[in-house]
All heavy atoms as an XYZ file, in Angstrom:
953
protein
N     332.000     31.496    275.410
C     333.029     31.315    276.417
C     334.190     30.564    275.773
O     334.000     29.606    275.052
C     332.453     30.542    277.587
C     333.386     30.330    278.741
S     333.663     31.689    279.880
C     332.030     32.111    280.409
N     335.381     31.002    276.055
C     336.569     30.362    275.501
C     337.093     29.350    276.505
O     337.319     29.671    277.658
C     337.641     31.418    275.185
C     337.097     32.352    274.101
C     338.946     30.771    274.765
C     337.967     33.533    273.832
N     337.256     28.097    276.092
C     337.703     27.031    276.980
C     339.219     26.909    276.958
O     339.776     26.175    276.166
C     337.097     25.689    276.551
C     335.606     25.685    276.689
O     335.101     26.283    277.645
O     334.953     25.060    275.839
N     339.882     27.686    277.837
C     341.333     27.522    277.908
C     341.825     27.529    279.340
O     342.583     26.668    279.708
C     342.046     28.603    277.092
O     341.773     29.866    277.616
N     341.409     28.483    280.141
C     341.897     28.576    281.518
C     340.814     28.374    282.554
O     341.104     28.122    283.702
C     342.494     29.966    281.760
C     343.965     30.037    281.584
C     344.495     31.372    282.073
N     344.541     31.412    283.512
C     344.106     32.427    284.246
N     343.566     33.468    283.702
N     344.205     32.388    285.539
N     339.572     28.585    282.203
C     338.516     28.560    283.190
C     338.463     29.896    283.909
O     339.037     30.872    283.471
N     337.758     29.937    285.008
C     337.670     31.170    285.763
C     336.647     32.126    285.174
O     335.838     31.767    284.338
N     336.718     33.371    285.628
C     335.723     34.372    285.273
C     335.655     34.604    283.778
O     334.589     34.701    283.202
C     336.022     35.700    286.008
C     335.081     36.798    285.555
C     335.928     35.504    287.505
N     336.783     34.710    283.124
C     336.783     35.034    281.703
C     336.807     33.809    280.815
O     336.724     33.946    279.607
C     338.006     35.903    281.342
O     339.187     35.148    281.575
C     338.016     37.184    282.119
N     336.950     32.644    281.381
C     337.015     31.444    280.559
C     338.267     31.417    279.701
O     338.315     30.745    278.690
N     339.294     32.158    280.083
C     340.534     32.175    279.337
C     340.583     33.228    278.243
O     341.544     33.306    277.497
N     339.545     34.038    278.134
C     339.520     35.076    277.108
C     340.557     36.151    277.413
O     340.853     36.447    278.564
C     338.131     35.699    277.023
N     341.091     36.728    276.354
C     342.097     37.773    276.494
C     341.481     39.142    276.196
O     340.352     39.243    275.712
C     343.245     37.515    275.515
O     342.785     37.699    274.191
N     342.245     40.190    276.455
C     341.810     41.537    276.101
C     341.495     41.587    274.612
O     340.469     42.131    274.201
C     342.888     42.577    276.486
C     342.986     42.682    278.008
C     342.588     43.932    275.858
C     344.124     43.556    278.501
N     342.349     41.003    273.802
C     342.142     40.987    272.346
C     340.825     40.310    271.988
O     340.099     40.769    271.098
C     343.301     40.278    271.663
C     343.121     40.188    270.153
C     344.258     39.486    269.516
N     345.344     40.448    269.408
C     346.444     40.244    268.709
N     346.625     39.099    268.097
N     347.360     41.155    268.642
N     340.489     39.205    272.665
C     339.227     38.511    272.398
C     338.040     39.429    272.651
O     337.118     39.528    271.838
C     339.089     37.262    273.275
C     340.120     36.197    272.967
O     340.532     36.066    271.790
O     340.522     35.493    273.918
N     338.054     40.109    273.798
C     336.937     40.984    274.139
C     336.872     42.183    273.197
O     335.791     42.583    272.767
C     337.012     41.446    275.590
C     336.672     40.362    276.573
C     337.465     40.155    277.681
C     335.566     39.550    276.402
C     337.164     39.161    278.606
C     335.246     38.550    277.307
C     336.051     38.360    278.417
N     338.023     42.779    272.863
C     338.023     43.908    271.932
C     337.458     43.496    270.581
O     336.679     44.236    269.965
C     339.430     44.486    271.781
C     339.992     45.220    272.999
C     341.454     45.598    272.752
C     339.159     46.437    273.350
N     337.831     42.306    270.117
C     337.308     41.800    268.853
C     335.806     41.573    268.897
O     335.083     41.910    267.951
N     335.320     41.013    269.999
C     333.890     40.772    270.152
C     333.124     42.087    270.182
O     332.094     42.240    269.521
C     333.632     39.962    271.422
C     332.176     39.563    271.548
O     331.617     38.992    270.586
O     331.580     39.832    272.609
N     333.643     43.049    270.931
C     332.979     44.353    270.994
C     332.986     45.027    269.621
O     331.988     45.616    269.209
C     333.633     45.257    272.036
C     333.382     44.843    273.458
C     334.359     45.043    274.421
C     332.186     44.273    273.855
C     334.142     44.684    275.739
C     331.953     43.904    275.174
C     332.936     44.115    276.122
N     334.086     44.961    268.898
C     334.155     45.557    267.556
C     333.123     44.905    266.631
O     332.458     45.593    265.843
C     335.560     45.422    266.976
N     332.984     43.602    266.749
C     331.992     42.866    265.950
C     330.579     43.387    266.208
O     329.721     43.345    265.330
C     332.089     41.367    266.257
C     331.067     40.539    265.559
N     331.145     40.227    264.214
C     329.929     39.969    266.014
C     330.095     39.494    263.882
N     329.345     39.325    264.957
N     330.332     43.873    267.425
C     329.016     44.401    267.805
C     328.924     45.919    267.670
O     328.027     46.543    268.233
C     328.670     43.957    269.223
C     328.358     42.500    269.302
N     329.294     41.558    269.645
C     327.220     41.819    269.027
C     328.747     40.364    269.597
N     327.491     40.496    269.223
N     329.865     46.525    266.949
C     329.761     47.945    266.639
C     330.537     48.891    267.529
O     330.468     50.105    267.347
N     331.295     48.372    268.483
C     332.098     49.227    269.372
C     333.480     49.391    268.743
O     334.438     48.724    269.121
C     332.155     48.613    270.775
C     330.806     48.686    271.453
C     329.849     47.708    271.247
C     330.485     49.773    272.252
C     328.592     47.796    271.835
C     329.234     49.869    272.849
C     328.292     48.874    272.631
O     327.053     48.981    273.215
N     333.556     50.279    267.750
C     334.751     50.391    266.924
C     335.633     51.592    267.252
O     336.756     51.679    266.772
C     334.365     50.441    265.442
O     333.429     51.512    265.242
C     333.723     49.121    265.015
N     335.124     52.529    268.033
C     335.937     53.674    268.440
C     336.726     53.285    269.691
O     336.592     52.167    270.193
C     335.043     54.890    268.717
O     335.832     56.043    268.935
N     337.533     54.212    270.180
C     338.305     53.965    271.398
C     338.131     55.127    272.365
O     337.908     56.262    271.959
C     339.787     53.816    271.081
C     340.114     52.610    270.258
C     341.598     52.532    269.960
O     342.347     53.491    270.109
N     342.045     51.368    269.534
N     338.250     54.805    273.642
C     338.264     55.812    274.700
C     339.605     55.710    275.409
O     340.136     54.610    275.571
C     337.131     55.568    275.701
C     335.773     55.899    275.159
C     335.073     54.976    274.398
C     335.196     57.132    275.401
C     333.825     55.269    273.898
C     333.946     57.439    274.907
C     333.251     56.507    274.144
N     340.123     56.857    275.836
C     341.418     56.901    276.508
C     341.266     57.533    277.882
O     340.597     58.572    278.016
C     342.424     57.700    275.678
C     342.517     57.200    274.272
N     343.233     56.076    273.931
C     341.958     57.645    273.123
C     343.120     55.862    272.635
N     342.345     56.806    272.115
N     341.875     56.919    278.880
C     341.840     57.436    280.247
C     342.661     58.715    280.316
O     343.786     58.774    279.825
C     342.395     56.392    281.241
C     342.516     56.971    282.638
C     341.518     55.141    281.238
N     342.090     59.722    280.958
C     342.766     60.997    281.168
C     342.689     61.354    282.649
O     341.816     60.860    283.370
C     342.121     62.098    280.318
C     342.186     61.836    278.812
C     343.628     61.815    278.335
N     343.720     61.646    276.879
C     344.476     60.752    276.304
N     345.207     59.914    277.018
N     344.528     60.662    274.994
N     343.573     62.211    283.118
C     343.554     62.600    284.535
C     342.223     63.238    284.936
O     341.490     63.769    284.095
C     344.695     63.613    284.642
C     345.595     63.314    283.497
C     344.692     62.827    282.388
N     341.954     63.195    286.235
C     340.763     63.840    286.768
C     339.474     63.069    286.563
O     338.399     63.653    286.553
N     339.567     61.745    286.402
C     338.360     60.939    286.220
C     337.674     61.190    284.891
O     336.450     61.134    284.794
N     338.460     61.453    283.861
C     337.906     61.777    282.544
C     338.321     60.739    281.499
O     339.343     60.080    281.639
C     338.369     63.166    282.116
C     337.929     64.255    283.091
C     338.437     65.622    282.730
N     337.652     66.279    281.694
C     336.486     66.882    281.900
N     335.950     66.889    283.101
N     335.849     67.470    280.907
N     337.497     60.637    280.467
C     337.783     59.798    279.312
C     337.754     60.672    278.063
O     336.941     61.590    277.959
C     336.734     58.694    279.161
C     336.831     57.541    280.154
C     335.549     56.724    280.136
C     338.023     56.664    279.821
N     338.659     60.369    277.123
C     338.662     61.068    275.846
C     338.106     60.141    274.775
O     338.591     59.023    274.590
C     340.067     61.502    275.461
C     340.117     62.258    274.147
C     341.498     62.752    273.794
O     342.366     62.876    274.688
O     341.724     63.000    272.591
N     337.085     60.615    274.076
C     336.477     59.845    272.992
C     337.391     59.898    271.781
O     337.820     60.979    271.365
C     335.104     60.426    272.651
S     334.325     59.656    271.209
N     337.673     58.766    271.198
C     338.538     58.698    270.028
C     337.885     59.194    268.755
O     338.564     59.437    267.765
N     336.564     59.373    268.774
C     335.878     59.843    267.576
C     335.732     61.366    267.578
O     336.111     62.030    266.626
C     334.508     59.189    267.446
C     333.802     59.558    266.153
C     332.652     58.637    265.861
O     332.749     57.427    266.073
N     331.558     59.182    265.384
N     335.183     61.956    268.654
C     334.974     63.401    268.684
C     336.089     64.132    269.435
O     336.131     65.355    269.436
C     333.617     63.753    269.274
S     333.428     63.406    271.048
N     336.955     63.384    270.104
C     338.114     63.898    270.846
C     337.739     64.792    272.027
O     338.578     65.539    272.522
C     339.100     64.606    269.913
C     339.552     63.724    268.801
N     340.415     62.669    268.995
C     339.204     63.701    267.488
C     340.598     62.041    267.847
N     339.881     62.637    266.923
N     336.495     64.701    272.480
C     336.071     65.444    273.655
C     336.517     64.698    274.903
O     336.425     63.467    274.968
C     334.542     65.587    273.682
C     334.000     66.448    272.570
C     334.347     67.905    272.791
O     334.154     68.452    273.873
N     334.880     68.540    271.756
N     337.005     65.446    275.879
C     337.332     64.867    277.184
C     336.141     65.095    278.092
O     335.760     66.236    278.350
C     338.582     65.509    277.766
C     339.823     65.131    276.989
C     341.061     65.671    277.632
N     342.230     65.279    276.858
C     343.462     65.358    277.309
N     343.706     65.833    278.519
N     344.469     64.979    276.546
N     335.552     63.999    278.531
C     334.321     64.097    279.311
C     334.499     63.407    280.665
O     335.267     62.452    280.787
C     333.129     63.473    278.553
C     332.836     64.232    277.274
C     333.364     62.010    278.248
N     333.765     63.883    281.689
C     333.803     63.182    282.969
C     333.308     61.746    282.781
O     332.317     61.514    282.073
C     332.832     63.979    283.843
C     332.754     65.329    283.204
C     332.918     65.071    281.733
N     333.985     60.806    283.385
C     333.614     59.398    283.221
C     332.179     59.140    283.640
O     331.516     58.271    283.073
C     334.577     58.511    284.014
N     331.651     59.900    284.601
C     330.276     59.682    285.056
C     329.251     59.968    283.957
O     328.111     59.541    284.046
C     329.974     60.498    286.302
C     329.939     61.980    286.089
C     329.663     62.747    287.385
N     329.884     64.154    287.204
C     331.069     64.746    287.274
N     332.140     64.028    287.551
N     331.194     66.041    287.081
N     329.665     60.687    282.891
C     328.758     60.975    281.780
C     328.807     59.905    280.693
O     327.955     59.882    279.808
C     329.094     62.348    281.179
C     328.835     63.498    282.126
C     329.153     64.843    281.519
O     329.284     64.941    280.268
O     329.283     65.819    282.286
N     329.790     59.036    280.743
C     329.952     57.969    279.754
C     329.139     56.762    280.209
O     329.181     56.386    281.376
C     331.442     57.589    279.601
C     331.618     56.403    278.682
C     332.238     58.794    279.105
N     328.408     56.175    279.288
C     327.569     55.019    279.632
C     328.309     53.720    279.367
O     328.861     53.520    278.285
C     326.263     55.049    278.814
O     325.569     56.254    279.125
C     325.377     53.867    279.146
N     328.298     52.840    280.359
C     328.894     51.509    280.238
C     327.838     50.561    279.689
O     326.762     50.431    280.263
C     329.377     50.983    281.614
C     329.909     49.563    281.486
C     330.414     51.899    282.207
N     328.151     49.917    278.582
C     327.251     48.914    278.015
C     327.696     47.501    278.354
O     326.891     46.582    278.394
C     327.139     49.083    276.502
C     326.541     50.392    276.083
C     325.117     50.512    276.567
N     324.552     51.798    276.176
C     323.424     52.257    276.626
N     322.724     51.568    277.492
N     322.978     53.430    276.236
N     328.987     47.322    278.588
C     329.517     46.020    278.984
C     330.871     46.255    279.641
O     331.585     47.198    279.295
C     329.673     45.113    277.765
O     330.093     43.821    278.155
N     331.197     45.412    280.601
C     332.482     45.509    281.288
C     332.967     44.099    281.577
O     332.261     43.323    282.219
C     332.331     46.295    282.592
C     333.582     46.727    283.305
C     334.422     47.667    282.449
C     333.223     47.428    284.618
N     334.151     43.762    281.070
C     334.702     42.411    281.212
C     336.018     42.439    281.973
O     336.848     43.305    281.740
C     334.944     41.784    279.833
C     333.731     41.730    278.945
C     332.699     40.776    279.529
N     331.512     40.735    278.709
C     331.189     39.729    277.934
N     331.955     38.665    277.864
N     330.082     39.763    277.232
N     336.199     41.475    282.829
C     337.439     41.342    283.598
C     338.335     40.316    282.929
O     337.878     39.249    282.511
C     337.117     40.899    285.021
C     338.334     40.785    285.883
C     337.949     40.404    287.288
N     339.136     40.208    288.086
C     339.129     40.166    289.395
N     338.001     40.293    290.059
N     340.234     39.983    290.054
N     339.624     40.651    282.834
C     340.612     39.755    282.238
C     341.737     39.573    283.247
O     342.313     40.553    283.716
C     341.177     40.353    280.920
C     342.181     39.403    280.304
C     340.064     40.667    279.949
N     342.042     38.339    283.568
C     343.123     38.045    284.497
C     344.395     37.720    283.735
O     344.343     37.208    282.617
C     342.749     36.869    285.398
C     341.573     37.164    286.298
C     341.154     35.956    287.101
O     341.647     34.841    286.828
O     340.325     36.123    287.998
N     345.534     37.998    284.354
C     346.824     37.686    283.743
C     346.999     36.192    283.557
O     346.546     35.396    284.378
N     347.678     35.802    282.503
C     347.869     34.381    282.196
C     348.675     33.669    283.275
O     348.401     32.535    283.619
C     348.554     34.232    280.847
N     349.674     34.342    283.828
C     350.499     33.697    284.846
C     350.195     34.189    286.247
O     350.585     33.563    287.218
C     351.988     33.930    284.540
O     352.266     35.312    284.572
N     349.484     35.311    286.379
C     349.183     35.884    287.685
C     347.752     36.412    287.693
O     347.476     37.480    287.148
C     350.159     37.021    287.997
C     349.931     37.627    289.368
O     349.036     37.145    290.104
O     350.629     38.592    289.701
N     346.811     35.683    288.305
C     345.422     36.126    288.343
C     345.234     37.500    289.001
O     344.246     38.159    288.762
C     344.715     35.036    289.142
C     345.578     33.853    289.017
C     346.988     34.374    288.909
N     346.190     37.925    289.814
C     346.090     39.245    290.444
C     346.373     40.363    289.438
O     346.073     41.523    289.691
C     347.047     39.345    291.618
N     346.966     40.009    288.297
C     347.244     40.974    287.242
C     345.962     41.120    286.421
O     345.773     40.452    285.406
C     348.397     40.473    286.374
C     348.750     41.419    285.255
O     348.385     42.609    285.337
O     349.386     40.968    284.287
N     345.059     41.979    286.885
C     343.735     42.073    286.287
C     343.545     43.366    285.502
O     344.043     44.422    285.883
C     342.670     41.975    287.365
N     342.817     43.229    284.413
C     342.434     44.372    283.592
C     340.935     44.297    283.362
O     340.315     43.244    283.514
C     343.140     44.335    282.242
O     344.522     44.433    282.396
N     340.365     45.421    282.962
C     338.968     45.477    282.582
C     338.890     46.024    281.165
O     339.655     46.909    280.794
C     338.173     46.385    283.524
C     338.107     45.947    284.979
C     337.477     47.040    285.831
C     337.309     44.666    285.112
N     337.963     45.491    280.399
C     337.699     45.974    279.049
C     336.243     46.416    279.024
O     335.349     45.644    279.371
C     337.930     44.875    277.989
C     337.682     45.412    276.603
C     339.329     44.295    278.115
N     336.019     47.660    278.633
C     334.670     48.191    278.632
C     334.173     48.545    277.244
O     334.941     48.991    276.391
N     332.883     48.314    277.014
C     332.180     48.803    275.833
C     331.403     50.024    276.299
O     330.551     49.930    277.189
C     331.251     47.731    275.275
N     331.727     51.187    275.730
C     331.232     52.457    276.238
C     330.533     53.265    275.156
O     330.749     53.051    273.967
C     332.410     53.276    276.781
C     333.358     52.563    277.745
C     334.555     53.448    278.065
C     332.635     52.142    279.010
N     329.728     54.231    275.598
C     329.030     55.133    274.687
C     329.341     56.578    275.066
O     329.181     56.965    276.224
C     327.527     54.882    274.766
C     326.724     55.707    273.803
C     325.245     55.374    273.881
O     324.890     54.223    274.202
O     324.442     56.287    273.628
N     329.779     57.351    274.095
C     330.133     58.756    274.321
C     328.873     59.602    274.491
O     327.967     59.534    273.657
C     330.964     59.292    273.155
S     331.411     61.041    273.329
N     328.816     60.424    275.540
C     327.638     61.268    275.750
C     327.577     62.467    274.807
O     326.535     63.100    274.674
C     327.802     61.737    277.190
C     329.277     61.774    277.395
C     329.808     60.597    276.603
N     328.682     62.781    274.151
C     328.714     63.949    273.264
C     328.327     63.593    271.827
O     327.487     64.242    271.239
C     330.097     64.599    273.263
C     330.583     65.070    274.614
C     329.747     66.251    275.130
N     330.379     66.868    276.283
C     330.140     66.539    277.537
N     329.286     65.571    277.810
N     330.743     67.162    278.533
N     328.961     62.562    271.268
C     328.729     62.243    269.850
C     328.016     60.911    269.645
O     327.671     60.566    268.518
C     330.049     62.262    269.081
S     331.163     60.893    269.483
N     327.817     60.142    270.720
C     327.126     58.860    270.604
C     327.980     57.714    270.108
O     327.477     56.621    269.868
N     329.284     57.958    269.948
C     330.179     56.899    269.464
C     330.172     55.706    270.414
O     330.102     55.864    271.634
C     331.600     57.429    269.318
N     330.237     54.520    269.826
C     330.376     53.288    270.599
C     331.835     52.858    270.483
O     332.339     52.659    269.380
C     329.460     52.196    270.040
C     328.024     52.465    270.308
N     327.170     52.945    269.343
C     327.300     52.351    271.438
C     325.974     53.094    269.874
N     326.017     52.743    271.147
N     332.493     52.714    271.617
C     333.903     52.355    271.600
C     334.300     51.550    272.814
O     333.476     51.212    273.656
N     335.573     51.255    272.888
C     336.099     50.438    273.973
C     337.199     51.183    274.717
O     337.803     52.120    274.202
C     336.681     49.120    273.433
O     337.700     49.423    272.475
C     335.605     48.254    272.806
N     337.439     50.727    275.929
C     338.546     51.225    276.735
C     339.068     50.068    277.559
O     338.327     49.149    277.913
C     338.103     52.355    277.656
N     340.353     50.086    277.848
C     340.944     49.096    278.746
C     341.424     49.819    279.987
O     341.918     50.946    279.914
C     342.100     48.340    278.082
O     343.083     49.273    277.655
C     341.612     47.528    276.886
N     341.259     49.157    281.119
C     341.622     49.732    282.404
C     342.427     48.714    283.207
O     342.108     47.533    283.197
C     340.367     50.071    283.227
C     339.363     50.904    282.506
C     338.266     50.316    281.897
C     339.508     52.277    282.430
C     337.323     51.080    281.233
C     338.576     53.055    281.769
C     337.474     52.452    281.173
N     343.413     49.201    283.902
C     344.121     48.384    284.879
C     343.230     48.328    286.121
O     342.591     49.318    286.476
C     345.465     49.039    285.194
S     346.470     48.098    286.336
N     343.178     47.170    286.762
C     342.301     46.987    287.918
C     343.103     46.374    289.061
O     343.655     45.296    288.919
C     341.145     46.066    287.520
C     340.188     45.765    288.609
N     339.469     46.735    289.257
C     339.824     44.592    289.158
C     338.694     46.164    290.164
N     338.890     44.861    290.121
N     343.209     47.095    290.161
C     343.929     46.564    291.317
C     344.826     47.599    291.948
O     344.948     48.727    291.475
N     345.484     47.202    293.044
C     346.261     48.159    293.839
C     347.521     48.686    293.163
O     348.028     49.733    293.551
C     346.618     47.370    295.101
C     346.555     45.942    294.692
C     345.491     45.863    293.635
N     348.036     48.021    292.149
C     349.273     48.460    291.505
C     349.014     49.294    290.246
O     349.926     49.572    289.484
C     350.131     47.237    291.141
C     350.497     46.373    292.334
S     351.364     47.281    293.622
C     352.931     47.521    292.829
N     347.790     49.703    290.036
C     347.417     50.404    288.807
C     347.510     51.918    288.964
O     347.466     52.437    290.073
C     346.001     50.010    288.426
S     345.923     48.275    287.979
N     347.597     52.620    287.849
C     347.647     54.085    287.901
C     346.384     54.651    288.548
O     345.284     54.136    288.311
C     347.720     54.505    286.429
C     348.082     53.288    285.665
C     347.657     52.114    286.478
N     346.514     55.701    289.320
C     345.341     56.276    289.981
C     344.296     56.792    288.992
O     343.108     56.826    289.305
C     345.911     57.407    290.827
C     347.273     57.672    290.300
C     347.748     56.404    289.644
N     344.720     57.171    287.789
C     343.767     57.657    286.791
C     342.749     56.581    286.414
O     341.562     56.876    286.249
C     344.500     58.131    285.519
C     345.352     59.348    285.713
C     346.748     59.046    286.273
O     347.101     57.852    286.417
O     347.475     59.998    286.574
N     343.208     55.331    286.288
C     342.289     54.240    285.948
C     341.260     54.048    287.057
O     340.065     53.901    286.784
C     343.055     52.934    285.717
C     343.781     52.903    284.385
O     344.202     53.978    283.898
O     343.942     51.814    283.828
N     341.719     54.051    288.287
C     340.799     53.889    289.419
C     339.783     55.016    289.500
O     338.604     54.783    289.778
N     340.226     56.242    289.249
C     339.316     57.392    289.292
C     338.224     57.252    288.244
O     337.046     57.511    288.509
C     340.102     58.686    289.086
N     338.592     56.827    287.044
C     337.603     56.647    285.975
C     336.653     55.513    286.331
O     335.430     55.646    286.200
C     338.288     56.397    284.612
C     337.296     55.881    283.582
C     338.957     57.664    284.120
N     337.166     54.399    286.804
C     336.311     53.248    287.121
C     335.294     53.584    288.209
O     334.150     53.127    288.156
C     337.166     52.049    287.536
C     337.932     51.393    286.395
C     338.938     50.387    286.946
C     336.978     50.731    285.412
N     335.685     54.375    289.183
C     334.757     54.762    290.248
C     333.638     55.667    289.737
O     332.553     55.700    290.315
C     335.499     55.453    291.385
C     336.263     54.499    292.283
C     336.807     55.193    293.518
N     337.809     56.199    293.195
C     339.102     55.945    292.955
N     339.540     54.707    293.003
N     339.945     56.914    292.681
N     333.900     56.393    288.668
C     332.941     57.382    288.170
C     332.049     56.908    287.030
O     331.076     57.573    286.696
C     333.694     58.636    287.700
C     334.398     59.381    288.805
C     333.427     60.005    289.795
O     332.362     60.484    289.371
O     333.737     60.010    290.993
N     332.383     55.781    286.410
C     331.625     55.346    285.227
C     330.135     55.176    285.527
O     329.752     54.698    286.590
C     332.182     54.036    284.678
C     333.460     54.155    283.869
C     333.990     52.775    283.505
C     333.261     54.991    282.616
N     329.316     55.542    284.560
C     327.862     55.450    284.641
C     327.448     54.064    284.160
O     327.292     53.834    282.965
C     327.248     56.551    283.774
C     325.746     56.563    283.851
O     325.144     55.867    284.653
N     325.129     57.367    282.997
N     327.294     53.141    285.082
C     327.039     51.742    284.749
C     325.571     51.525    284.400
O     324.714     51.477    285.263
C     327.460     50.857    285.920
C     327.458     49.391    285.572
O     326.923     49.014    284.513
O     327.997     48.615    286.364
N     325.291     51.397    283.114
C     323.930     51.198    282.625
C     323.702     49.776    282.115
O     322.721     49.530    281.428
C     323.636     52.170    281.481
C     323.696     53.587    281.866
C     322.379     54.024    282.378
N     322.423     55.473    282.557
C     321.517     56.135    283.181
N     320.491     55.508    283.696
N     321.616     57.423    283.316
N     324.596     48.859    282.467
C     324.475     47.504    281.920
C     323.150     46.857    282.260
O     322.628     46.077    281.480
C     325.608     46.621    282.437
C     326.945     47.004    281.895
C     328.012     46.161    282.500
N     328.184     46.564    283.896
C     328.863     45.881    284.794
N     329.427     44.756    284.459
N     328.990     46.308    286.015
N     322.626     47.137    283.418
C     321.424     46.453    283.856
C     320.191     47.348    283.770
O     319.106     46.942    284.106
C     321.623     45.919    285.267
C     322.848     45.057    285.358
C     323.986     45.507    286.013
C     322.890     43.823    284.746
C     325.134     44.725    286.073
C     324.041     43.036    284.802
C     325.148     43.490    285.468
N     320.358     48.574    283.265
C     319.244     49.510    283.157
C     318.401     49.252    281.908
O     317.237     49.585    281.876
C     319.748     50.946    283.152
N     318.995     48.662    280.873
C     318.263     48.393    279.632
C     318.615     46.997    279.135
O     319.532     46.357    279.622
C     318.643     49.399    278.521
O     319.981     49.134    278.114
C     318.511     50.838    278.987
N     317.898     46.586    278.141
C     318.163     45.290    277.518
C     318.967     45.452    276.235
O     319.060     44.533    275.436
C     316.850     44.567    277.224
C     316.005     44.234    278.452
C     314.688     43.604    278.021
C     316.760     43.299    279.373
N     319.564     46.638    276.031
C     320.276     46.912    274.781
C     321.375     45.897    274.507
O     321.540     45.460    273.382
C     320.876     48.312    274.793
C     321.601     48.628    273.501
C     322.054     50.062    273.437
O     321.293     50.947    273.777
O     323.209     50.261    273.026
N     322.145     45.516    275.528
C     323.235     44.575    275.274
C     322.695     43.217    274.836
O     323.301     42.548    274.014
C     324.141     44.397    276.505
O     323.338     44.005    277.611
C     324.884     45.668    276.819
N     321.544     42.830    275.369
C     320.962     41.562    274.939
C     320.468     41.655    273.503
O     320.674     40.759    272.703
C     319.817     41.170    275.877
C     320.306     40.840    277.266
C     319.171     40.719    278.256
O     318.036     41.069    277.974
N     319.488     40.218    279.443
N     319.802     42.763    273.157
C     319.319     42.941    271.784
C     320.480     43.036    270.799
O     320.364     42.633    269.660
C     318.441     44.180    271.703
C     317.067     43.979    272.315
C     316.144     45.101    271.908
N     316.549     46.361    272.488
C     316.101     46.854    273.634
N     315.228     46.172    274.334
N     316.517     48.015    274.081
N     321.612     43.597    271.264
C     322.779     43.743    270.387
C     323.554     42.439    270.259
O     324.500     42.355    269.497
C     323.700     44.835    270.921
N     323.160     41.429    271.036
C     323.833     40.149    270.951
C     325.088     40.057    271.799
O     325.872     39.138    271.645
N     325.296     41.007    272.709
C     326.467     40.972    273.574
C     326.120     40.116    274.787
O     325.161     40.381    275.493
C     326.879     42.397    274.025
C     328.040     42.335    274.990
C     327.225     43.244    272.825
N     326.888     39.057    275.000
C     326.662     38.152    276.121
C     327.409     38.668    277.339
O     328.621     38.677    277.360
C     327.157     36.755    275.755
C     327.094     35.782    276.921
O     326.340     36.036    277.881
O     327.805     34.769    276.867
N     326.678     39.115    278.348
C     327.289     39.691    279.537
C     327.311     38.717    280.717
O     327.257     39.121    281.859
C     326.556     40.971    279.948
C     326.973     42.150    279.093
O     327.980     42.025    278.382
O     326.309     43.170    279.153
N     327.416     37.437    280.449
C     327.398     36.441    281.500
C     328.582     36.557    282.452
O     328.487     36.167    283.601
C     327.348     35.034    280.902
N     329.705     37.126    282.004
C     330.883     37.170    282.870
C     331.225     38.588    283.321
O     332.360     38.873    283.631
C     332.081     36.556    282.142
O     332.450     37.381    281.063
N     330.236     39.472    283.367
C     330.506     40.844    283.774
C     330.886     40.916    285.228
O     330.380     40.190    286.065
C     329.272     41.715    283.554
C     328.837     41.858    282.112
C     327.572     42.674    282.049
C     329.926     42.524    281.294
N     331.792     41.830    285.529
C     332.184     42.036    286.914
C     331.202     42.992    287.551
O     330.638     43.849    286.907
C     333.619     42.600    287.033
C     334.629     41.620    286.526
C     333.750     43.927    286.342
N     330.993     42.837    288.827
C     330.121     43.762    289.547
C     330.789     44.203    290.842
O     330.149     44.746    291.713
C     328.774     43.109    289.839
O     328.968     41.950    290.616
N     332.093     43.955    290.956
C     332.800     44.341    292.170
C     333.582     45.606    291.954
O     333.736     46.095    290.897
C     333.739     43.251    292.643
C     334.698     42.776    291.569
O     334.254     42.613    290.423
O     335.879     42.568    291.881
């Protein structure tokens, strides 16, 4: 936990979470696409978000406005198995594509102990 602001993220930034995920092997990227789809940065397949497995999801609040929220996810591609990250805008002022993907993601964070074995600390995961 980073001691700077307190709150859900403990002051951690998107960069902090991306760095932590990369350290744990999430080195590829996923990109939000229309229609509730994500594009894998490794195999370039556009897949329905419901087929992508979420291994970790972190909420980041804006430094000056807590309502300015983003999510950073550690994801697994169902086609090639790549481990990567994606960032999403979270809230009423965000693009509809981000919301569509977030509603469809296959949340497996609590289905296995993989994140614990991988050393990823999910103490501040969002569940809302």
